[in-house]
OpenMM code with the backbone's topology and positions (N, CA, C; nanometers):
from openmm import Vec3, app, unit

residues = "UNK UNK UNK UNK UNK UNK UNK UNK UNK UNK UNK UNK UNK UNK UNK UNK UNK UNK UNK UNK UNK UNK UNK UNK UNK UNK UNK UNK UNK UNK UNK UNK UNK UNK UNK UNK UNK UNK UNK UNK UNK UNK UNK UNK UNK UNK UNK UNK UNK UNK UNK UNK UNK UNK UNK UNK UNK UNK UNK UNK UNK UNK UNK UNK UNK UNK UNK UNK UNK UNK UNK UNK UNK UNK UNK UNK UNK UNK UNK UNK UNK UNK UNK UNK UNK UNK UNK UNK UNK UNK UNK UNK UNK UNK UNK UNK UNK UNK UNK UNK UNK UNK UNK UNK UNK UNK UNK UNK UNK UNK UNK UNK UNK UNK UNK UNK UNK UNK UNK UNK UNK UNK UNK UNK UNK UNK UNK UNK UNK UNK UNK UNK UNK UNK UNK UNK UNK UNK UNK UNK UNK UNK UNK UNK UNK UNK UNK UNK UNK UNK UNK UNK UNK".split()
positions = [
    Vec3(-14.4576, 0.4711, -19.5060),
    Vec3(-14.5466, 0.4621, -19.6081),
    Vec3(-14.5969, 0.3342, -19.5811),
    Vec3(-14.7687, 0.3386, -19.5859),
    Vec3(-14.8184, 0.1989, -19.5905),
    Vec3(-14.8218, 0.0903, -19.7165),
    Vec3(-14.8011, -0.0031, -19.7019),
    Vec3(-14.7928, -0.1228, -19.7907),
    Vec3(-14.9114, -0.1066, -19.8608),
    Vec3(-14.9268, -0.1065, -19.9950),
    Vec3(-15.0544, -0.1306, -20.0779),
    Vec3(-15.0772, -0.2510, -20.1413),
    Vec3(-15.1750, -0.3169, -20.1448),
    Vec3(-15.2222, -0.4146, -20.2443),
    Vec3(-15.3425, -0.4013, -20.3329),
    Vec3(-15.2786, -0.4229, -20.4814),
    Vec3(-15.3870, -0.3958, -20.5863),
    Vec3(-15.4381, -0.5297, -20.6262),
    Vec3(-15.5663, -0.5507, -20.6225),
    Vec3(-15.6144, -0.6894, -20.6977),
    Vec3(-15.7259, -0.6663, -20.7855),
    Vec3(-15.6842, -0.7520, -20.8963),
    Vec3(-15.7844, -0.7412, -20.9927),
    Vec3(-15.8962, -0.8672, -21.0035),
    Vec3(-16.0114, -0.8001, -20.9261),
    Vec3(-16.1236, -0.9169, -20.8711),
    Vec3(-16.2162, -0.9273, -21.0127),
    Vec3(-16.2885, -1.0357, -21.0047),
    Vec3(-16.3457, -1.0371, -21.1306),
    Vec3(-16.5036, -0.9847, -21.1128),
    Vec3(-16.5312, -0.8801, -21.1898),
    Vec3(-16.6856, -0.8028, -21.1444),
    Vec3(-16.7765, -0.8961, -21.0982),
    Vec3(-16.7794, -1.0682, -21.1143),
    Vec3(-16.9082, -1.1538, -21.0689),
    Vec3(-16.8576, -1.1431, -20.9211),
    Vec3(-16.7594, -1.1020, -20.8898),
    Vec3(-16.7144, -1.1008, -20.7281),
    Vec3(-16.7276, -0.9963, -20.6540),
    Vec3(-16.7236, -0.8630, -20.7282),
    Vec3(-16.7173, -0.7211, -20.6716),
    Vec3(-16.8131, -0.7229, -20.5417),
    Vec3(-16.8914, -0.7832, -20.5239),
    Vec3(-17.0103, -0.7510, -20.4271),
    Vec3(-16.9405, -0.7812, -20.2723),
    Vec3(-16.7934, -0.8630, -20.2755),
    Vec3(-16.7144, -0.9399, -20.1844),
    Vec3(-16.6464, -0.8406, -20.1515),
    Vec3(-16.6159, -0.7324, -20.2307),
    Vec3(-16.5288, -0.6195, -20.1786),
    Vec3(-16.5982, -0.4988, -20.1504),
    Vec3(-16.6010, -0.4472, -20.0238),
    Vec3(-16.6665, -0.3440, -19.9641),
    Vec3(-16.5573, -0.2533, -19.8824),
    Vec3(-16.5404, -0.0949, -19.9109),
    Vec3(-16.4506, -0.0216, -19.8766),
    Vec3(-16.4633, -0.0408, -19.7261),
    Vec3(-16.3859, -0.0398, -19.6655),
    Vec3(-16.3681, -0.0508, -19.4777),
    Vec3(-16.3607, -0.2145, -19.4453),
    Vec3(-16.4113, -0.3027, -19.5491),
    Vec3(-16.3988, -0.4716, -19.4704),
    Vec3(-16.2537, -0.4818, -19.4372),
    Vec3(-16.2220, -0.5893, -19.3432),
    Vec3(-16.1301, -0.6441, -19.3400),
    Vec3(-16.0638, -0.7607, -19.4345),
    Vec3(-15.9755, -0.8024, -19.4608),
    Vec3(-15.9259, -0.8847, -19.5529),
    Vec3(-15.7914, -0.9568, -19.4743),
    Vec3(-15.7634, -1.0786, -19.5302),
    Vec3(-15.6678, -1.1428, -19.4772),
    Vec3(-15.5471, -1.1490, -19.6350),
    Vec3(-15.4353, -1.1208, -19.6017),
    Vec3(-15.3509, -1.0969, -19.6965),
    Vec3(-15.2446, -1.2168, -19.6730),
    Vec3(-15.1827, -1.3070, -19.7352),
    Vec3(-15.1054, -1.4150, -19.7280),
    Vec3(-15.0102, -1.3324, -19.8269),
    Vec3(-14.8579, -1.3160, -19.7306),
    Vec3(-14.7582, -1.2714, -19.8070),
    Vec3(-14.6399, -1.3838, -19.8905),
    Vec3(-14.5601, -1.3615, -19.9610),
    Vec3(-14.4894, -1.4440, -20.0325),
    Vec3(-14.4047, -1.5131, -19.8784),
    Vec3(-14.3989, -1.4434, -19.7912),
    Vec3(-14.3392, -1.5559, -19.6718),
    Vec3(-14.4096, -1.6396, -19.5961),
    Vec3(-14.5265, -1.6579, -19.6541),
    Vec3(-14.6343, -1.7253, -19.5859),
    Vec3(-14.6907, -1.6555, -19.4663),
    Vec3(-14.6685, -1.5539, -19.4316),
    Vec3(-14.7479, -1.4647, -19.2892),
    Vec3(-14.8567, -1.4340, -19.3576),
    Vec3(-14.9549, -1.4220, -19.2411),
    Vec3(-15.0738, -1.3497, -19.2882),
    Vec3(-15.0882, -1.2517, -19.2175),
    Vec3(-15.1268, -1.1284, -19.2930),
    Vec3(-15.1578, -0.9848, -19.2224),
    Vec3(-15.2943, -0.9562, -19.2712),
    Vec3(-15.3435, -0.8525, -19.2014),
    Vec3(-15.4824, -0.8001, -19.2094),
    Vec3(-15.4909, -0.6738, -19.2893),
    Vec3(-15.5748, -0.6618, -19.4023),
    Vec3(-15.5598, -0.5556, -19.4572),
    Vec3(-15.7215, -0.4869, -19.4702),
    Vec3(-15.7212, -0.3620, -19.4847),
    Vec3(-15.8353, -0.3224, -19.5399),
    Vec3(-15.8590, -0.2297, -19.6562),
    Vec3(-15.9650, -0.2816, -19.6938),
    Vec3(-16.0164, -0.2497, -19.8460),
    Vec3(-16.0136, -0.0932, -19.8159),
    Vec3(-15.9453, 0.0029, -19.9286),
    Vec3(-15.9644, 0.1506, -19.9006),
    Vec3(-16.0269, 0.1814, -20.0548),
    Vec3(-16.0553, 0.1083, -20.1376),
    Vec3(-16.1175, 0.1363, -20.2766),
    Vec3(-16.1501, 0.0498, -20.3652),
    Vec3(-16.2410, 0.0631, -20.4379),
    Vec3(-16.3194, -0.0190, -20.5545),
    Vec3(-16.3129, 0.0618, -20.6626),
    Vec3(-16.2393, 0.0118, -20.7587),
    Vec3(-16.2591, 0.1218, -20.9136),
    Vec3(-16.4342, 0.0694, -20.9337),
    Vec3(-16.4639, 0.2049, -21.0499),
    Vec3(-16.5749, 0.1698, -21.0252),
    Vec3(-16.6139, 0.1552, -21.2413),
    Vec3(-16.4936, 0.1674, -21.2949),
    Vec3(-16.4632, 0.1220, -21.4114),
    Vec3(-16.4218, -0.0285, -21.4214),
    Vec3(-16.4880, -0.1439, -21.4959),
    Vec3(-16.4294, -0.2821, -21.5290),
    Vec3(-16.3487, -0.2369, -21.6044),
    Vec3(-16.2500, -0.3560, -21.6045),
    Vec3(-16.1447, -0.3703, -21.7108),
    Vec3(-16.1312, -0.5076, -21.7851),
    Vec3(-16.1319, -0.5550, -21.9081),
    Vec3(-16.1247, -0.6583, -21.9464),
    Vec3(-15.9830, -0.7361, -21.9068),
    Vec3(-16.0050, -0.8510, -21.8322),
    Vec3(-15.8735, -0.9124, -21.7990),
    Vec3(-15.7796, -0.9727, -21.9074),
    Vec3(-15.6722, -0.9569, -21.8817),
    Vec3(-15.5434, -0.9932, -21.9471),
    Vec3(-15.5555, -1.1430, -21.9783),
    Vec3(-15.5609, -1.1990, -22.1106),
    Vec3(-15.5743, -1.3290, -22.1276),
    Vec3(-15.4129, -1.4008, -22.1327),
    Vec3(-15.3923, -1.5105, -22.0899),
    Vec3(-15.3142, -1.5757, -22.0886),
    Vec3(-15.2712, -1.6995, -22.2389),
    Vec3(-15.3704, -1.6957, -22.2973),
    Vec3(-15.4221, -1.7626, -22.4144),
    Vec3(-15.3380, -1.6967, -22.5414),
    Vec3(-15.2920, -1.7119, -22.6364),
    Vec3(-15.2750, -1.6447, -22.7650),
    Vec3(-15.4048, -1.6777, -22.8595),
    Vec3(-15.4853, -1.7052, -22.8216),
    Vec3(-15.5887, -1.7457, -22.9305),
    Vec3(-15.7086, -1.6359, -22.9021),
    Vec3(-15.7061, -1.5605, -22.9676),
    Vec3(-15.8047, -1.4717, -23.0043),
    Vec3(-15.9651, -1.4980, -23.0258),
    Vec3(-15.9789, -1.5975, -23.0683),
    Vec3(-16.1137, -1.6234, -23.1078),
    Vec3(-16.1758, -1.6980, -22.9769),
    Vec3(-16.1334, -1.6818, -22.8531),
    Vec3(-16.2040, -1.6887, -22.7434),
    Vec3(-16.3268, -1.6155, -22.7346),
    Vec3(-16.4586, -1.6641, -22.7246),
    Vec3(-16.5790, -1.5625, -22.6674),
    Vec3(-16.6166, -1.5555, -22.5372),
    Vec3(-16.5336, -1.6402, -22.4545),
    Vec3(-16.5304, -1.5882, -22.3075),
    Vec3(-16.4320, -1.4938, -22.2287),
    Vec3(-16.4816, -1.3812, -22.2327),
    Vec3(-16.3528, -1.2933, -22.1823),
    Vec3(-16.4031, -1.2756, -22.0082),
    Vec3(-16.3531, -1.2539, -21.9295),
    Vec3(-16.3818, -1.1783, -21.8247),
    Vec3(-16.3233, -1.0379, -21.7865),
    Vec3(-16.4071, -0.9773, -21.6950),
    Vec3(-16.3659, -0.8333, -21.6782),
    Vec3(-16.3489, -0.8384, -21.5281),
    Vec3(-16.2465, -0.7259, -21.4534),
    Vec3(-16.2217, -0.6784, -21.3400),
    Vec3(-16.2067, -0.5776, -21.3017),
    Vec3(-16.2404, -0.5432, -21.1772),
    Vec3(-16.2137, -0.4548, -21.1070),
    Vec3(-16.1095, -0.4127, -21.0348),
    Vec3(-16.0370, -0.3052, -21.0149),
    Vec3(-15.9518, -0.2914, -20.9099),
    Vec3(-15.9774, -0.2730, -20.7835),
    Vec3(-15.8941, -0.3633, -20.6683),
    Vec3(-15.9611, -0.3303, -20.5591),
    Vec3(-15.8339, -0.2883, -20.4567),
    Vec3(-15.8254, -0.2026, -20.4140),
    Vec3(-15.7150, -0.1464, -20.3030),
    Vec3(-15.7204, -0.1605, -20.1847),
    Vec3(-15.5897, -0.2619, -20.1264),
    Vec3(-15.5970, -0.2855, -19.9798),
    Vec3(-15.4954, -0.1967, -19.9227),
    Vec3(-15.5100, -0.1612, -19.7726),
    Vec3(-15.3685, -0.1034, -19.7063),
    Vec3(-15.3801, -0.2268, -19.6160),
    Vec3(-15.2268, -0.2519, -19.5967),
    Vec3(-15.2130, -0.3232, -19.4974),
    Vec3(-15.1719, -0.3039, -19.3711),
    Vec3(-15.2203, -0.3316, -19.2694),
    Vec3(-15.1857, -0.3325, -19.1112),
    Vec3(-15.0734, -0.3652, -19.0901),
    Vec3(-14.9572, -0.2209, -19.0612),
    Vec3(-14.8602, -0.2796, -19.0302),
    Vec3(-14.7589, -0.3259, -19.1727),
    Vec3(-14.6668, -0.3629, -19.1631),
    Vec3(-14.5974, -0.3883, -19.2891),
    Vec3(-14.5617, -0.5206, -19.3015),
    Vec3(-14.5827, -0.6114, -19.1788),
    Vec3(-14.6237, -0.7533, -19.1958),
    Vec3(-14.5178, -0.8139, -19.2768),
    Vec3(-14.3859, -0.7382, -19.2675),
    Vec3(-14.2571, -0.7994, -19.3550),
    Vec3(-14.2420, -0.7536, -19.4962),
    Vec3(-14.3852, -0.6969, -19.5333),
    Vec3(-14.3746, -0.6402, -19.6930),
    Vec3(-14.3190, -0.4982, -19.6943),
    Vec3(-14.2434, -0.4554, -19.6293),
    Vec3(-14.2594, -0.2930, -19.6406),
    Vec3(-14.1056, -0.2908, -19.7354),
    Vec3(-14.0179, -0.4130, -19.7427),
    Vec3(-13.8919, -0.4305, -19.8203),
    Vec3(-13.9299, -0.4697, -19.9463),
    Vec3(-14.0440, -0.4526, -19.9959),
    Vec3(-14.0609, -0.5288, -20.1163),
    Vec3(-14.1295, -0.4258, -20.2103),
    Vec3(-14.1191, -0.3932, -20.3360),
    Vec3(-14.1942, -0.3060, -20.4125),
    Vec3(-14.2808, -0.3656, -20.4941),
    Vec3(-14.2992, -0.4741, -20.5278),
    Vec3(-14.4013, -0.5696, -20.5870),
    Vec3(-14.3761, -0.7157, -20.5292),
    Vec3(-14.4822, -0.8009, -20.5419),
    Vec3(-14.4833, -0.9233, -20.4911),
    Vec3(-14.5998, -0.9706, -20.4990),
    Vec3(-14.6363, -1.1309, -20.5112),
    Vec3(-14.7558, -1.1758, -20.5659),
    Vec3(-14.7787, -1.2314, -20.3859),
    Vec3(-14.9153, -1.2092, -20.3990),
    Vec3(-14.9906, -1.2233, -20.2506),
    Vec3(-15.1320, -1.3009, -20.2896),
    Vec3(-15.2009, -1.3299, -20.1814),
    Vec3(-15.3277, -1.4001, -20.2059),
    Vec3(-15.4188, -1.3472, -20.0979),
    Vec3(-15.5307, -1.2911, -20.1473),
    Vec3(-15.6145, -1.1916, -20.0459),
    Vec3(-15.7721, -1.2868, -20.0627),
    Vec3(-15.7921, -1.2982, -19.8868),
    Vec3(-15.9004, -1.3506, -19.8653),
    Vec3(-16.0125, -1.2764, -19.8476),
    Vec3(-16.1018, -1.2857, -19.9141),
    Vec3(-16.2122, -1.1733, -19.9006),
    Vec3(-16.3555, -1.2695, -19.8581),
    Vec3(-16.4145, -1.1963, -19.7729),
    Vec3(-16.5435, -1.2539, -19.7021),
    Vec3(-16.6649, -1.3010, -19.8257),
    Vec3(-16.6623, -1.4091, -19.8378),
    Vec3(-16.8041, -1.4584, -19.9234),
    Vec3(-16.9401, -1.3995, -19.8795),
    Vec3(-16.9517, -1.3922, -19.7573),
    Vec3(-17.0673, -1.3594, -19.6674),
    Vec3(-17.0547, -1.3002, -19.5093),
    Vec3(-17.1212, -1.2197, -19.4999),
    Vec3(-17.1051, -1.1491, -19.3937),
    Vec3(-17.2290, -1.1801, -19.2937),
    Vec3(-17.2387, -1.1705, -19.1961),
    Vec3(-17.3156, -1.1579, -19.0664),
    Vec3(-17.3193, -1.0602, -18.9731),
    Vec3(-17.4080, -0.9505, -18.9802),
    Vec3(-17.3586, -0.8453, -18.8713),
    Vec3(-17.4758, -0.9061, -18.7433),
    Vec3(-17.4057, -0.8534, -18.6522),
    Vec3(-17.4714, -0.8816, -18.4847),
    Vec3(-17.5159, -1.0204, -18.4853),
    Vec3(-17.4238, -1.0881, -18.4906),
    Vec3(-17.4534, -1.2188, -18.4424),
    Vec3(-17.3886, -1.3057, -18.3436),
    Vec3(-17.4484, -1.3688, -18.2817),
    Vec3(-17.4096, -1.4387, -18.1656),
    Vec3(-17.3142, -1.5546, -18.2185),
    Vec3(-17.1994, -1.5794, -18.1596),
    Vec3(-17.1254, -1.6506, -18.1738),
    Vec3(-17.0855, -1.7410, -18.0728),
    Vec3(-17.0095, -1.8475, -18.1056),
    Vec3(-16.9876, -1.9311, -17.9542),
    Vec3(-16.8397, -1.9747, -18.0930),
    Vec3(-16.7653, -2.0478, -17.9720),
    Vec3(-16.6489, -2.1194, -18.0555),
    Vec3(-16.7274, -2.2506, -18.1403),
    Vec3(-16.6511, -2.2895, -18.2351),
    Vec3(-16.6942, -2.3957, -18.3159),
    Vec3(-16.6966, -2.5474, -18.2512),
    Vec3(-16.5861, -2.5306, -18.1604),
    Vec3(-16.5811, -2.6326, -18.0410),
    Vec3(-16.6769, -2.6582, -17.9641),
    Vec3(-16.7714, -2.5401, -17.9569),
    Vec3(-16.8855, -2.5645, -17.8201),
    Vec3(-16.9876, -2.6318, -17.9215),
    Vec3(-16.9895, -2.6770, -18.0315),
    Vec3(-17.1311, -2.7236, -18.1194),
    Vec3(-17.1244, -2.8747, -18.0819),
    Vec3(-17.2361, -2.9414, -18.0172),
    Vec3(-17.2493, -3.0887, -18.0198),
    Vec3(-17.3559, -3.1165, -18.0990),
    Vec3(-17.3184, -3.2129, -18.1899),
    Vec3(-17.4013, -3.2957, -18.2766),
    Vec3(-17.5084, -3.4046, -18.1963),
    Vec3(-17.6227, -3.3989, -18.2251),
    Vec3(-17.6954, -3.4375, -18.1638),
    Vec3(-17.8264, -3.5570, -18.2729),
    Vec3(-17.8809, -3.5924, -18.2163),
    Vec3(-17.9554, -3.7191, -18.3083),
    Vec3(-18.0451, -3.6481, -18.4359),
    Vec3(-18.0434, -3.6577, -18.5466),
    Vec3(-18.1219, -3.6332, -18.6600),
    Vec3(-18.0441, -3.5109, -18.7171),
    Vec3(-17.9071, -3.5189, -18.6995),
    Vec3(-17.8580, -3.3873, -18.7669),
    Vec3(-17.8606, -3.2801, -18.7224),
    Vec3(-17.8980, -3.2375, -18.5989),
    Vec3(-17.8989, -3.1224, -18.5396),
    Vec3(-17.7815, -3.0687, -18.4459),
    Vec3(-17.7840, -2.9657, -18.3992),
    Vec3(-17.6826, -2.9145, -18.3340),
    Vec3(-17.7079, -2.8475, -18.1764),
    Vec3(-17.6406, -2.8670, -18.0905),
    Vec3(-17.6746, -2.7788, -17.9902),
    Vec3(-17.5534, -2.7168, -17.8813),
    Vec3(-17.5611, -2.6695, -17.7890),
    Vec3(-17.4584, -2.5594, -17.7300),
    Vec3(-17.4546, -2.6616, -17.5553),
    Vec3(-17.3681, -2.6696, -17.4925),
    Vec3(-17.4062, -2.7044, -17.3795),
    Vec3(-17.3791, -2.5645, -17.2923),
    Vec3(-17.4961, -2.5507, -17.2164),
    Vec3(-17.4709, -2.4177, -17.1217),
    Vec3(-17.4281, -2.4141, -16.9996),
    Vec3(-17.3980, -2.3560, -16.9407),
    Vec3(-17.3364, -2.3815, -16.7879),
    Vec3(-17.3977, -2.2676, -16.7208),
    Vec3(-17.4624, -2.3491, -16.6054),
    Vec3(-17.5323, -2.2391, -16.5195),
    Vec3(-17.4916, -2.3108, -16.3742),
    Vec3(-17.3713, -2.2553, -16.3203),
    Vec3(-17.3411, -2.2856, -16.2188),
    Vec3(-17.2564, -2.4023, -16.2023),
    Vec3(-17.3213, -2.5067, -16.1242),
    Vec3(-17.2540, -2.6150, -16.1457),
    Vec3(-17.3463, -2.7380, -16.2384),
    Vec3(-17.4558, -2.6697, -16.2987),
    Vec3(-17.5590, -2.7587, -16.3667),
    Vec3(-17.5431, -2.7236, -16.5387),
    Vec3(-17.5163, -2.8251, -16.6209),
    Vec3(-17.4847, -2.8024, -16.7644),
    Vec3(-17.6023, -2.8769, -16.8305),
    Vec3(-17.6512, -2.8259, -16.9083),
    Vec3(-17.7645, -2.9035, -17.0086),
    Vec3(-17.7376, -2.8525, -17.1422),
    Vec3(-17.8169, -2.9159, -17.2421),
    Vec3(-17.8077, -2.8835, -17.3906),
    Vec3(-17.9027, -2.7951, -17.4507),
    Vec3(-17.8781, -2.7043, -17.5193),
    Vec3(-17.9862, -2.6269, -17.5842),
    Vec3(-17.9614, -2.6446, -17.7246),
    Vec3(-18.0470, -2.6625, -17.7695),
    Vec3(-18.0689, -2.6679, -17.9591),
    Vec3(-18.0451, -2.5382, -18.0099),
    Vec3(-17.9348, -2.5325, -18.1106),
    Vec3(-17.9214, -2.4228, -18.1965),
    Vec3(-17.8941, -2.4812, -18.3344),
    Vec3(-17.9196, -2.3750, -18.4299),
    Vec3(-17.9108, -2.3847, -18.5492),
    Vec3(-17.7627, -2.2868, -18.5927),
    Vec3(-17.6565, -2.3573, -18.6498),
    Vec3(-17.5261, -2.3051, -18.6522),
    Vec3(-17.5724, -2.2165, -18.7889),
    Vec3(-17.4692, -2.0907, -18.8215),
    Vec3(-17.4806, -2.0197, -18.9247),
    Vec3(-17.3467, -2.0058, -18.9981),
    Vec3(-17.2961, -1.9228, -19.0533),
    Vec3(-17.1701, -1.8986, -19.0766),
    Vec3(-17.0849, -1.9548, -18.9967),
    Vec3(-16.9320, -1.9965, -19.0469),
    Vec3(-16.8258, -2.0158, -18.9604),
    Vec3(-16.7310, -1.9139, -18.9986),
    Vec3(-16.6316, -1.8593, -18.9119),
    Vec3(-16.5182, -1.7932, -18.9512),
    Vec3(-16.3946, -1.7828, -18.8536),
    Vec3(-16.2995, -1.7853, -18.8500),
    Vec3(-16.1724, -1.7799, -18.7494),
    Vec3(-16.1960, -1.8378, -18.6130),
    Vec3(-16.2578, -1.9690, -18.6715),
    Vec3(-16.2894, -2.0393, -18.5096),
    Vec3(-16.4224, -2.0487, -18.4314),
    Vec3(-16.5066, -1.9488, -18.4898),
    Vec3(-16.6493, -1.9277, -18.4135),
    Vec3(-16.7402, -1.9494, -18.5419),
    Vec3(-16.8759, -1.9723, -18.4820),
    Vec3(-16.9677, -2.0154, -18.6000),
    Vec3(-17.0874, -1.9116, -18.5095),
    Vec3(-17.1682, -1.8735, -18.6113),
    Vec3(-17.2707, -1.7826, -18.5609),
    Vec3(-17.4011, -1.8930, -18.5159),
    Vec3(-17.4635, -1.8470, -18.4179),
    Vec3(-17.5638, -1.9456, -18.3533),
    Vec3(-17.7127, -1.8812, -18.3216),
    Vec3(-17.8189, -1.9205, -18.3695),
    Vec3(-17.9638, -1.8890, -18.3053),
    Vec3(-18.0075, -2.0066, -18.2561),
    Vec3(-18.1152, -1.9662, -18.1588),
    Vec3(-18.1880, -2.0890, -18.0936),
    Vec3(-18.2069, -1.9941, -17.9585),
    Vec3(-18.2134, -2.0781, -17.8868),
    Vec3(-18.2952, -2.0175, -17.7551),
    Vec3(-18.1310, -1.9771, -17.6224),
    Vec3(-18.0580, -1.9154, -17.6843),
    Vec3(-17.9469, -1.8386, -17.6315),
    Vec3(-17.9520, -1.7423, -17.6489),
    Vec3(-17.8625, -1.6564, -17.5518),
    Vec3(-17.8502, -1.4809, -17.5594),
    Vec3(-17.7064, -1.4570, -17.5048),
    Vec3(-17.6839, -1.3628, -17.5402),
    Vec3(-17.5779, -1.3081, -17.5223),
    Vec3(-17.5274, -1.3013, -17.3625),
    Vec3(-17.4032, -1.3632, -17.3431),
    Vec3(-17.3373, -1.3757, -17.2212),
    Vec3(-17.3941, -1.5181, -17.1587),
    Vec3(-17.4662, -1.5604, -17.2192),
    Vec3(-17.4721, -1.6882, -17.1748),
    Vec3(-17.3381, -1.7864, -17.2064),
    Vec3(-17.3063, -1.8682, -17.0806),
    Vec3(-17.1816, -1.9346, -17.0547),
    Vec3(-17.2021, -2.0405, -17.1244),
    Vec3(-17.1232, -2.0939, -17.2172),
    Vec3(-17.1348, -2.2409, -17.3002),
    Vec3(-17.0207, -2.2980, -17.2826),
    Vec3(-17.0073, -2.4415, -17.2751),
    Vec3(-16.8585, -2.5139, -17.2602),
    Vec3(-16.8238, -2.5245, -17.4081),
    Vec3(-16.6702, -2.5031, -17.4293),
    Vec3(-16.6033, -2.5133, -17.5509),
    Vec3(-16.5454, -2.6664, -17.5470),
    Vec3(-16.6273, -2.7475, -17.5375),
    Vec3(-16.5538, -2.8813, -17.5261),
    Vec3(-16.4407, -2.8955, -17.4506),
    Vec3(-16.3897, -3.0284, -17.4337),
    Vec3(-16.2803, -3.0775, -17.3819),
    Vec3(-16.2739, -3.0031, -17.2026),
    Vec3(-16.3756, -2.9616, -17.1563),
    Vec3(-16.3553, -2.8772, -17.0268),
    Vec3(-16.4102, -2.9740, -16.9482),
] * unit.nanometer
topology = app.Topology()
chain = topology.addChain("A")
for resn in residues:
    res = topology.addResidue(resn, chain)
    for name in ("N", "CA", "C"):
        topology.addAtom(name, app.Element.getBySymbol(name[0]), res)
């Protein structure tokens, strides 16, 4: 049986949950496993309040997000357990990315990457975009297949 995680996500953040997207799930053992969103509820529910005061006018609503875990990741023996789920707040499709360590700070608060062409090396200005997983999306005068120095080389 594939372990499933259910997250009550605030409706204001529901754009972060798209069916098919990968998410990172931190288990009680602190190990991190990859999960995939298999469903997002279409009906919002009022979030349970931990306050005993019913006069509060600020109520939040949530939608359930269903996530299947890739492999048991040590969670197969648990019926229920608290987990943390990391959703991607932004996405960049078809981005050219380089290791974060390849970014070089240049005067004026700008960035470059050191391009390696045979024995020659030179800096090429780039504009960094989203950061994730040790990589950064870049735009500028670099193309797919360009060799860059990833620092300390």
